[in-house]
N, C-alpha and C positions, 0 to 999 in steps of 0.2 A: 111195525116192529120188524126184525129180521126173523124170518121163518126157518126153522130146521126141518130136515127132511123126516117124514114119518117113519117110525120104527116098525119092525115086524108085528108089533102088537096094536098098530092102528093109532098110536098116541103122536100127535105133532104138537111140538112146541113152538111158541112164538115168542121171542125176547121183546118185551114191550117196557122201555125205560120209563114211560108215563106213570107205570104202577108202582105202588110203595114196596117195600122189601119183602113184606109178608102177604102182600095182596095178589090174588090171582083171578083170572077169568077161565072159566072151564065150560066148554061147549061139547055136548055128547050127541052126535047124531048118528043116522043109519050107517054111514061109512066110515066112523072113526071118531076120535076124541082130539079136540083142539085145546091146549092149554096156553094161556097167555100169563106170562110172568116177568119181572125185570130181573130176576136171579133165582139162584138155587132155592132160597127159602120159600118163596112164592110158590115155585113149581113143586116143592116138596109137599107144602099143605095142600096144593091141589090134588096130588097123587094119594094124599091120606083121604081126602074127600072121595076121590075116586073108588079107593079101596072100599070105603063104606057103602058106597052105592052098589059096588059089585059083590057086596057079602052074601046076598041071597040070589046070586046068579044074573040073569037078565035084569036090565032097568030101563026105564023110558028115555026118550030124548029129553035133555034138559039143557038149561043154562044157569050156571051158578057163578055169581060175581061176588067175591067175599073178601073182606079184609077185618082185622081184629079190631074190636072196641077198645081193649087194653092193650097197652104196650108191653107191659109185664104180666105174665100169667104163670104164677109161681106156686109150688107146693112145698111144704116142709114136713119131714118125716121125722119124728123123735126116735132116735136109735139108742138113746142112753137110759131110759127108765123101762126097762123090759129086755126082751131077747133081742140082740144085735142081728139085724138081718144078714143073710148070706148074699154074696156078691151076684149069684144067680137070681135071688128073689128081687135084688134092686133092680137088675136089668129087665126083669119081667115087669116091675113097676114102671120102670121107663118106657116101655113099649105100650103100656097102657095109657101113660101120660101123652106119647106121641098122638094116640088116637083121639084125645081130647084137646090135642093142640096146645098143650102147655110148653113154655119156653124157659121156665127157670125151674130148678130143684135145689133144695138145701136139706142136709142131713143134720139136724140138731145134735150137738155133742156137748155133753157135760159129763164129768168123771172120766172113765177109762175104756170107752167104746172106740176109740182110735188108739193105734198101736204106736205111741210117741217113742220114736227112736232114742230120745234123750232120757226117758224114764221107762226102761223095761221092767223095774221092780214093781211097778203099779199095775200092769196088766199081764204078766207072764202067766198068771193062773186063770186068765179069762180067754175070751174069744173075741177080741175086737177086730175090726177092719184094718187091714195093713195098709201102709203106704202104696205097695204095688196095686192092691185091690181098688184103692181110691182113684189111682191114676188111671186105672182100666176102666171105672166107672165113668170118669171125667171123659175120656176118649169116646166112650160108648154114647153118652150124652151129646157131645159136641156133634158127632156124626148125624145125629137125629135133631139137630137144631136147638137142643135144650142146654142151657149154661147151668152147670153144677157150681153152685157158689159155697165156699167154705164157711163154716158156722162153728163157732165155739164160745161158750160162756166165758166171761172174762172179769167178773167181780162178784156176782152172787152166783148162787146154784154151784158153788164149790166144794160141797159138804164132802164128796168122796176123797178129795185132795187134802182137805183140812183135817180129816179124822186120822191121817196118816202121820206117824211121829215127826218125819222130817219136814212137815209143812205147817204142823199144828200151830206153830209161833206166828203165821201169818193171818190168823183168824182174828176177825173184828172183836169178838168176844170169847172170854173163856167160859162162859156160862151157858152156852146153847142158845136156843131161841123157843119161844112158844108158836107152835103152829097148829090150829085147829083143836086146840085143847091139850096138845101133847108138847111135851119137851123134846127137843130134837137137837143134835149137834149143830154147831155154828155152820152156816152156809156161805157167809159173806167174808170176804178178805179185807183186812185193814188197808184202806186205800192210801194211807200216809207211809206204810212200810215200804221202801223201795223194792223189797224182796218180792212183794205181790205182783208189780208190773214186770219185774225180771222173770218170774215164773210164767207168767202169760206170755211175754215175748219169747221165751224159750219154746213154749208149745206152739206159738205161731211159727217160729222157724222150723219146726218139724211138720206142720201141717200144710201150710200155704203152698210149698212147692208141689203138692200133689194136684193142684188145680190151675187151670188156664184162666179162670176168671178174674177180672179186675177188680171185683168186689170181695168184701169179708165182712160178714155179720157177726159183731163181737157180743151181740145181746145186750148186756148191762141191765137186764131185767130183775125186778124183785130182790134187791139187796136188802133183805129184810131187817138185819141188824145194824145197818148203816147209821152212824151217829149215836148209837147206844152204848158202845164199847170204848175202844182205843181212840175212836174219832169222836168222843162225845164232847170233850171241851171245845174241839174246834167248831163242831155242829152248833153248840150253844152260843159261841162267839159270833159265827158268821152264817149259820143256818146249814141245814142239812143239804140244800140245794147247792150251796158253794162247795161243800166237800165232795159231792158228787160230780158237779162240773169240772173241779179241778183234776179228778182222775180221769174223767172223760177225755179232757184236752190232752193229758199226757198220752193216753192210749191212742187217740187219734194220731199223735205225732209218730207214734210208734208204727202204726198202721200204714201211714203215709210214707215213712221212710223205707217201707218194703214194698212200695210201688203199688198198693192197693187203696181202694175207695171204701169207706166205711159206712156200714149199716148198723142200727141200733134200734132196740124197741123203745117206744115212747111213753110207757106206762109211767116213769118216774118224772118225764118232763110234763106231763099233763097233770100229775099230782102235785109237783111243784114247778109252776110255769116260769118262776125266776130263774130256774136252771137253764132256761132256753136263752138267756142272756149271756152272750159270749160264746154260744155254742158253735163250733165251725160250720160256715154255710154249707160246706160240701158233704156234710153228712146226711145220708138217706134215712128218714126216721120211718120206723115200722109200727103202725099203729094196730095193736092187737086187742082182741076181746073175744070171750067165749059166749057171752049171753047176747040176747037179742035186744038188750036195752043199752048195749055199748054204744056211746054216742059218736059214731063215726063221722056223721055229718058235722057236728060241731068241732070235732078235732081237725078234720079236713079243712074247714073254713079257717081256723086259726093258723094252720100250716100255710095255707095259700095267702093268707094276709102277710105272712112273714116271708113270702117268696121262698118257702123251704121246700125242697122235694120230699114226698112221702109216698108210702104204699098202705092201702088198707089191707089188714090181715085178719079176717074173720075165722074163729076157730070152727072145726068140724065137730 
């Protein structure tokens, strides 16, 4: 490979096109450090490792050849069901992710933790992240080879919106829902009301321009009341899976029209396997579970058999 002159710090970089994008070869000897990489990503991860070696001062001569076992190493932070982090705290978290060599970050958004320009009335008395703050965080991540992926719930988990009088008519049910022995306001939108998709699309148009990523996580998890209210007749005639799939395909078309690729959670797809029939093949399925009994291997085998791309997302 082509060798670049060593800097004053004694680090010499060698451009080696045979190495993968995130792969590196680090050799530390008495007269300096040699780093082999095919580009900036590999060199960056080598420097991260070098920083770890130097944390306690002197370190022994060594040879480290490293490449990631996983192409996507992501972390998702819920910023909507609790205090919204400050931009400074999020940047500090990104710095920690760098040391762990993560390369993807998502901020889970439901409700009003993002200051949607189209809906100032919903967040004006709160402290959401602003578009400018998200754009700053996106650039901060990009400079550290972390992809900040937009994330916004788009069917269920819409309770804060549906509790407002101007959006209440979009609720799947007027009677709320039962959750862990409690009666709670409705959290799922009526998938057959064109206004539901129109609301989500307007939210998307506010959110997506803040991100450079080609991906968009629309979630679609836990639509608890689906098929029990306004969509009940259709669900009884064709099945809940058909109602879910029809809305998912409409949302996929909206995401694709905006130049993004769609991610979605897989809980409904595994609960109702028939919902996978006709699901656009370019959707990336996110298989999540909090418990150690989550059958990730079983789900992965099913996705692989279908030739479908997926990520395993264990909870912490």
